[in-house]
C-alpha positions as CSV (number, residue, x, y, z in Angstrom):
1,M,-2.7,3.2,1.3
2,A,-1.4,5.5,-1.5
3,V,1.7,6.2,0.6
4,M,2.1,2.5,1.3
5,Y,2.0,1.4,-2.4
6,V,4.2,4.4,-3.6
7,G,6.7,3.4,-0.9
8,L,6.5,-0.2,-2.2
9,V,7.6,1.0,-5.6
10,V,10.5,2.9,-4.0
11,V,11.6,-0.1,-1.9
12,G,11.4,-2.2,-5.1
13,L,13.6,0.2,-7.0
14,L,16.1,0.4,-4.1
15,M,16.2,-3.4,-4.0
16,A,16.7,-3.7,-7.7
17,V,19.6,-1.2,-7.7
18,L,21.3,-1.6,-4.3
19,A,20.7,-5.0,-2.9
20,P,23.5,-7.5,-3.3
21,A,22.8,-10.8,-4.9
22,K,23.0,-14.0,-2.9
23,A,23.6,-17.5,-4.1
24,D,20.4,-19.2,-3.1
25,D,18.0,-16.2,-3.3
26,P,16.3,-14.9,-6.5
27,P,18.0,-12.0,-8.0
28,P,17.1,-8.6,-6.3
29,W,16.1,-7.0,-9.6
30,F,13.4,-9.7,-9.9
31,I,12.0,-9.0,-6.4
32,G,12.0,-5.3,-7.3
33,L,10.2,-5.9,-10.5
34,I,7.6,-7.9,-8.6
35,L,7.2,-5.1,-6.0
36,G,6.9,-2.5,-8.7
37,C,4.3,-4.7,-10.6
38,F,2.1,-4.5,-7.5
39,G,3.0,-1.0,-6.4
40,I,2.5,1.0,-9.5
41,P,-1.1,0.0,-10.4
42,F,-2.4,0.0,-6.8
43,G,-0.5,3.2,-5.9
44,G,-1.9,4.9,-9.1
45,A,-5.5,3.8,-8.2
46,Y,-5.2,5.2,-4.6
47,V,-3.6,8.4,-5.9
48,A,-6.2,8.9,-8.5
49,A,-8.9,8.6,-5.8
50,F,-8.0,12.1,-4.7
51,F,-8.9,13.5,-8.1
52,V,-12.1,11.7,-9.1
53,P,-15.2,13.9,-9.3
54,R,-18.2,13.7,-7.0
55,R,-20.2,11.3,-9.2
56,P,-22.2,8.2,-8.4
57,W,-19.5,5.9,-10.0
58,A,-16.8,7.6,-7.8
59,W,-18.7,6.3,-4.7
60,V,-18.3,2.7,-6.0
61,Y,-14.6,3.4,-7.0
62,H,-13.8,4.5,-3.5
63,L,-15.8,1.5,-2.0
64,V,-13.7,-0.9,-4.1
65,L,-10.5,0.8,-2.7
66,I,-11.8,0.4,0.8
67,C,-12.4,-3.3,0.1
68,V,-8.9,-3.7,-1.3
69,G,-7.5,-2.3,1.8
70,M,-9.5,-4.8,3.9
71,T,-7.3,-7.6,2.3
72,S,-4.6,-6.7,4.8
73,A,-5.2,-7.6,8.4
74,C,-3.1,-4.5,9.6
75,C,-5.5,-2.2,7.7
76,L,-8.7,-3.7,9.0
77,P,-8.9,-1.4,12.1
78,A,-9.0,1.5,9.7
79,C,-11.0,0.1,6.9
80,I,-14.0,-1.3,8.9
81,P,-15.0,2.1,10.5
82,L,-14.4,3.8,7.1
83,L,-16.6,1.2,5.4
84,I,-19.4,1.8,8.0
85,F,-19.1,5.6,7.3
86,W,-19.0,5.0,3.6
87,I,-22.4,3.1,3.4
88,K,-24.3,5.8,5.3
89,P,-27.0,7.6,3.3
90,E,-25.3,11.0,3.9
91,T,-22.1,9.8,2.2
92,K,-24.1,8.4,-0.7
93,A,-26.0,11.6,-1.1
94,F,-22.7,13.6,-1.2
95,F,-21.7,11.5,-4.3
96,G,-25.2,11.6,-5.8
97,R,-26.2,8.0,-5.2
98,A,-29.2,8.8,-3.0
């Protein structure tokens, strides 16, 4: 997910800089701005997940990120098994939530 959202920022920047403007479409810089507005915060949240410590709140943080991933139908095949693994007692104990 981190790669997808960082890629979204890159595509937004490329669209804003390189895409030619068409008469009936919104300007490319506006589309790039919208993609960046979604990509930067979500990409930052997913990249930050690699650096959070093993604390009880981090388990919840990762759970929220898994649930955000479940909003996309193409990510459901990966998110559902990950969610099943995530709510197991062993994983909770690893983060100190037991």
